[in-house]
DRENKOL-375481 format. One record per residue: residue in one letter; y, x, z of N, C-alpha, C in turn. Coordinates in pm, whole numbers, plus 50000, padded with zeros to 5 digits. Atoms other than C-alpha are relative to their C-alpha. Layout:
AYXZYXZYXZ...
//
This chain:
X499074996149896245115409828304499835014850035X500064985849968245995445628408499245002550128X500774996549881243705462228657500795009350089X499344991249905244795480928968499785014449960X500084985950035245535517628899499345007850111X500714991949901243175541529076500655013850008X499474986449988244435574329218498945010249960X500904989650050242865607629120498785001850089X501134998449909240725610029431498984988849981X500915011250023239285575329373499275001549868X500634997950130238645583529007498905010550010X500994989349984236825615529108498774995050074X501125005249922234715597229366499134990749916X500765009150086233745570329116499195007949898X500704991850099232845596728855498815007050062X501094993249932230745615629108498854990550028X501045009949972228875584229212499264996349872X500625003550127228265575328847499065011149952X500844988850040226885610228779498725000550083X501184999949914224565608329079499054988649963X500835011450040223355573828972499285002949869X500604996850130222775586328618498845009750016X501074990249977220715615728748498774993350059X501125007149940218585592928966499324990949898X500565009050101218175568428681499175007649897X500744992150098217085595928443498645004150055X501254996149937214455607828688499054988150008X500815012049990213245572128742499494995849862X500405003650136213195565628365498865008849951X501074990950040211015596328315498664995450057X501235004949936208475582528564499524987249935X500355012650065208595548228403499465002649860X500444996650134208245564028060498565004749997X501374995449992205045581128167499054988150015X500845011949979203675547528283499884991949870X500035007250126204655531527952499095006949898X500814992550095203055559227750498524998850033X501405000949959199895555827954499414986249973X500495013450031199675519327855499564992450124X500405006449875199475508228219500684986750025X499235012249976201855478928182499454988149922X500455012250062200925443128109501084993849913X499055006650090202725418127884501294996050071X498715004149944206375408327934499934985750052X499935013449944207055378128154501284998650081X498755002549930209955361928335499805000650151X500064999249855210685368628702501364997550062X498795002749924213275362328971500175010650108X499724989949898214885389629184500294992850132X499815006649871214535378229545500505009550109X499464990349904215555410529725500245013149929X499614987450061217145443929645499955010950106X500134988849906216205476629817500325013049927X499624987650067218175504729656499515000349857X500504998350136216295516129346498824990749968X501145008950021213525490429391500404985750035X499715014149977213525452529385498714992250018X501115009449990211205424629490500224989249896X499915009750108210525402329191498884989950013X500995010749997208755368829199499654996049857X500455003950133206665360828892500234985049980X499705014050029207765328228730499064994049897X500935005150102205005325328471498755008749997X501244992550013201505336628387499104998650121X500985000849892198585342328620500545005150132X499404994849876200865359828872501084990750056X498945009249957203155329428916500004998250152X499865001449855204465328329272499805012950076X500214987249932203465363929354501295008249999X498844991349989206085389129467499545014649989X500374986250024205845424729338501215009150014X498934989949994207895455929406500155006149861X499784995650138209475465829075501045011249992X499034989850036211305495628930500834994649884X499095004950103214175491928682500245010949897X499664990750105214715508428348501465004250012X498664994549980217795530428345501074993549913X499005005750091219475511928057500384985750036X499695013649956219735479228253501155000250099X498885001049908222985469628424499524996450140X500335002649860223065465328800499414986150019X500665012749971220715438128919500284995850143X499755005249867221275415629218499044988550029X500825011549961219425388929411500474987649926X499685012050077219255357129207499935002149850X500114997150143219005374828870498624995949949X501255002150070216335363128629499805011749905X500284987850075214645392328456498724998649919X501264998550072211935401628210499335012750054X500684988649940209345424528367498575001049948X501394997750041205935439428299499215005050120X500814995749885203215442628566499265013049971X500774987850011201535475928632498644998650064X501365000649947197935483228720499935003650147X500014995649860198955496929061500634989750094X499425010449914200405464129192501514999649998X498555000250014203995472529102500354995049861X499595004450132206025463728796501235007549953X498834993850059208825475028567500874989249936X499055009550059211915454128483500535006049871X499614994850132212685457928114501254993349943X498815006750050215575433328066500524990250103X499385010149914218015410528250500404988149915X499605012150071218505374528141501484997050024X498595003649985221985359628096500234993250134X499635006149873223755349428416500884987849977X499095011450002225365315628474501255002850081X498894996449913227545328128758499705013350068X500174987349930228115360728947501045001250110X499114997849887229605366329292500145015050020X499744985749986231275400429331501005002550112X498984995749905233275419629588500265014949976X499704985950025235035453629573499255009250096X500674990349913233135483929703501015010250050X499114990149941234565514529878500665009249898X499454991350102235365531329548500954992749906X499075007650082237575504129403499374992449886X500705007150108234935490029170499364987350054X500625012449959233525454929178498495001750015X501444999249972230055452529330499424986049999X500625013250002227875422529240499224997450128X500675003849875226495403729542498804991149972X501085009450031224395375329400500314993149868X499825005850132223825358029067499404985949992X500525013450031223175323028928500094990550119X499755008249881224705305029227500624986749960X499425013350023225435267729225501114996850101X499015002649896227365266829555500175012350089X499714990449894229065291129789500264991850126X499805007049873228745278630145500695009650096X499204991749912231515293830353499854994950143X500315004149863230395292530716501085005250094X499074996349894232965292530996499494993950129X500445005249870232625284731366501165000650099X498974999249896234725278231676500075014050061X500074986349951233575312731793499095007949907X498654994649992234515337131649501034990549937X498955009350042237785318331601500285001349851X499724999450143238335309131234501495002549973X498614996950036241495323531078500264996349854X499665004650135243265309230774499905011349898X499934989450098243775342830607498625004549954X501354995850037240085352330617499344989349913X500555011050080239055317930488500615000249860X499315000050130241675320130211499525011549911X500504988750080240365354230101498674996349934X501265004550057236905339630055500244989849889X499735010550098238335309729868500605005749872X499424993650119240425331529634498915006949920X501114993250068237335352329556499104989849930X500855010450058235335320529493500664993449880X499285006250111238025305229270499945008749875X500044991050116237915336029048498654999749930X501335000850059234205329928986499674986049949X500225014050038234525292128930498714994550061X501155005349928231695286529180500514990450107X499545009649898232195254929393499755005150142X500094995649860232755260929766499864988050093X500105009649891231645240730066500365007550128X499644993949872233355249430396499174993150109X500925005649900230745244630668500375005150139X499714996549861231815243931031498694999550079X501234999149922228815255831233500355000550150X499834999249853228325256231612500944989150052X499145010949954229955222231660499804997250149X500235001849856228405222532008500985008350083X499034991749929231085248532097501424994549992X498685006250007233985225232017500354994250137X499545004749868235985217932332501314992449983X498725006950002239055198032423501145009749965X498974989950023241015230632394500115003949852X499944995550140240065239232033499784988949898X500325010950093239235205231883501164997049906X498855003850083242745197431759500295010549892X499704989550097243295231131591498945000749891X501085000050099239895229631419500134988249905X499825011850085240525194331294501155002149901X498864997450088243905205131153499625009749890X500424989950098242355235230981499154993749891X500875006250100239635214930810500764989949915X499225010050074242075187330713500885006749894X499154992950094244285213230545499235003249870X500804996650119241455223630310499464987549930X500415012750062240255188030256501114994549911X498865004750078243745179530132500095007149865X499984992250123243355206829869498804997049911X501165003850080240105191329747498735007450033X501224992949961237645214029923499114990750085X500965007949923234515197930063499755007250133X500274994349869234095203630436498904992050069X501085006349926231085196330653499895006550138X500204994849864230085201331018498524999550035X501394999849957226785210931170499865009350119X500334990849892225105230231449498545003849986X501404995450009221985251731434499224995950124X500665003649875221245240631792499764985050012X500125014549985221835203331767500644993149881X499435008050107222545176931507500554986850054X499495012149938223965151931750501434997449954X498635003650036227155133431662500074994349860X499885006750128228265111831372500445009449888X499474991050102229975141131193499015010849960X500974989650030226935163531195499294997249869X500695001450128225275169930862498755008750002X501214992050013221775181630791500235010049887X499744989650098222085214730611499114998249878X500895002550114219125204430394500714991849892X499295008450096221425178730232500985008049915X499054991650072223815206630125499335009149900X500654989850082221295230429975498884994649912X501135005650073218675206929832500215000849848X500014999250147217865213729464501145008349944X498934991350045220625239829443499665014550037X500054986149956220925277629459501315002950070X498804998449919223365284829739500025013850063X499844987549927224735316029902500904997350120X499225001549878226015317030260500885012350016X499084989049973229115338230323500794996550125X499225002249879231345342530625499885012150091X500004988549912232175367430896498784999850091X501164999049912229435379831127500224991950127X499945007449875228645358431428500204985249986X499775014450018229265324331270498704992249992X501295006949994225545316731260499304997849867X500665001750130224465321330898498485001350014X501444997949984221065335330997499364989150084X500545010849917220615308531262499784987449918X500155011750087221185281431002498765001749913X501144997750087218615297430774498704998550079X501215001749918216135298131060499634985450016X500315014349990216475260531093499424994849869X500535004050129215765257530721498635006149973X501254992750024212945283130721499465005250132X500464995949867211425283731070498885010149999X501124990650007208445304230951500435014049958X499534986950044210595332830819500455008250120X499594990949894211275363131035501425004649972X498594996750019215085364131045500625003250136X499384996249873216855383131320501334992750018X498785007249969219635364031490500825008450097X499154991749917222575383231637500894991750090X499095006549906224835374631928501385006149985X498664994650002228575379231958500105011750097X499764988849911229655412232102500884995350115X499245004949885230835404432454501315007550016X498804992049980233385432432445501084997149896X499025001950106235035424532110500124985749953X499985013750050234135388332035499684999149853X500354999850142233175399331683498504999549984X501425001450024229825393431527499305013349979X500834988350024227005418531511499214997549872X500705001850127225575423731163498494999750022X501445001349983221955412231144499255000849868X500655000050129221215410130771500325013049928X499774987050062220755443030584499964999549849X500035001150144220115431330229500014985349960X500005013850048220705400030024498584996049964X501365004550025217515379630005500024985249962X500115013850045216565347329829498794993550065X501055007749936214515321030011499804986949926X500305013250056212755290829861499954989950114X499935010449898213335258630053498984989049974X500985010750013210745231930120500644987249946X499315012050047213365205430048500385001249853X499634997750139213865220729703501245008649992X498864991250014216285247129583499765013650063X500074986449947216935283129681501245002950082X498894996049915219145299629937500055015150007X499814985649993220565334929932500795003450124X499334995449879221465351430259500565013949972X499354987250030223995379530208500505006550128X499514993149882225135406330454501354994550045X498735005049947227965395230683501165008849956X498804992850044231445404830566501174995550086X498875003849916234285405430817501284999149917X498824999950086236925414130556499564999149856X500335001650141236765402630197501195005349921X498874993650066239045427330015500324994049865X499565005550128241085413929726500985009349929X498974991250055243255444129652499705004649857X500334996550138241395449929321500564989749903X499525010750087242895417529188501495001749973X498594999850033246265413029021500714988750074X499265011149937249055391529173499774986849928X500235012350076248455366528892498654993750036X501315005049962244785363628991500034994150140X499845005549865245775358129355500694986349991X499315012850018248175330729245499024989349952X500975009550053245385314129049499014995650107X500975003049895243135315529356500484989850101X499455010349912245465292229548500234987449917X499975012150084244935257329408501394993749990X498695006650000248365244029509501085008549936X499034991050063250105274229355499725001349850X500454997650138248175274929026500954993949897X499145006850098250425249728847501435005449999X498654994449991253525269228953500135013549933X499994986950063252535301328777500904999749875X499114998850116255245311728529501264991850010X498835008649987257905288028664501115006350084X498944993249924259885313228872501105004649904X498864996150083263335323328745499775013849937X500224986450048262325359928713498515002749982X501404997250030259105372428557499365008950105X500534990949899258735399528823500234995050142X499765005949868259275375429114498905004250097X500974995649899257615388429431499514988650087X500345011849920257435353529588500235002450150X499694996849861258865368529906501424995650036X498655004849974262105348629903500975003349888X499134996950114263445359229562500714987349954X499285011950050266105335929415499274993849882X500645007050109264675309329189498495000450002X501464999449990261125313729316499434985950012X500575013450000259165282329232499024997950114X500995001049893256515289729492500694998450135X499245001349876259025294629773500614986150011X499405013350000260735262129672498954989450032X501075009549972257405243729679499635000250148X500294998949857256775256830030501094993250082X498895006349928260225245430144499954984949986X500115014550023259535211029995498784994050068X501205005049932256275208530191498794998449910X501135001250092254035210329885498965011050024X500914989349958252475242330022500135001250151X499954999649854251545243530390500535013550048X499474987749940253155269230617498905010450013X501124990849978249755284330695499545006549869X500454994750129248735288030330501055009249938X498954991550054252095302530229500015013550072X500054987649922251875328030509498815008449956X501204993150044248355336930400500185006049861X499754995450137249385339830034500875012550000X499094988549996252225363630116499345012150066X500684988949934250065384530347499035006949903X500924994150098247465389430072500775008249898X499194992650096250165399729823500545012850062X499474988249931251675423530079498925010650018X501114990549984248295439330152499695007049868X500264994250131247755444629779501075010249963X498894990950033251195460529734499895012950079X500144988049918250565484430023498865008849951X501144992650053247185494429881500405007349873X499604994050126248685500929538501015011150022X499004989749969251585520429688499335012750049X500724988249949249205543429874499275007149886X500714994150112247235548529553500925007849909X499054993350087250305557629348500555012650064X499484988349931251605581829612499005011549999X501034989749999248285600229605499845006949864X500104994250135248585606829228500845012749987
//
């Protein structure tokens, strides 16, 4: 599929960033080369990236006498970008650090666009994406749909988890039930829980969702991702943020993606909160594929260049009129396409 065209300014910024990264990598490679020449590195062994701090990573040894230990490692310049959840081949150094010499194949990769128009990997080898929402901040269809479209493009299963069920009131109960039912009808698994209490027949123990799996929690700030992790890992030092009283939006508390081992079995990756999950790097065809109820309608419109905004013979518009696509999802679908068109228009005008 064709990629979004970048304007000249974006191309220049990307080139500049790549040059700066190459310069830093060359300097780092020189230092690593000196260590290699000095024979300070031990034998190759497999490890797991559990945290990423710029040019350095925390790697857990998966074999040998260092099994279970976590070491700060450097990365050879010829290795593609590494993320939390990656399995790597590394060599220990005599100074307590290590050097990553290769990345193992990935089963899955979660990505999102960065500020320069390029895809940025977030986490690797994920079994489930757990999309956390809450009564406060109020969940919005469009934001949920953006996460789901991104997830569909990776073929990683999604669980929609309603947290903070203790905040459900008579005023918001009906709207929340309708929202969850809409996604259940599409085949998405939904669950309910609360980091404060597990009372009620609908409450689920989060351990049951993450057991023996590698999961990543996503969702806007303030929905309680870090609070949930604290219930799973009470001994870990995880800062918990409160909603901003002035805006009602969440305060970011997590600064880097980190992998945690769970006592119940499995791993959990906590990623930085994302209020907006940009999809403008995707093509309209990829957006269509990201909506399950629209997927089978791709290619059935009368015109190949159908905008799906009321064009004659539009199969998607007809499906919405027939009730096969909900009003909320159709509105969300069109809003995403419109946002993409506006982004591309601004890019072309800047050329």
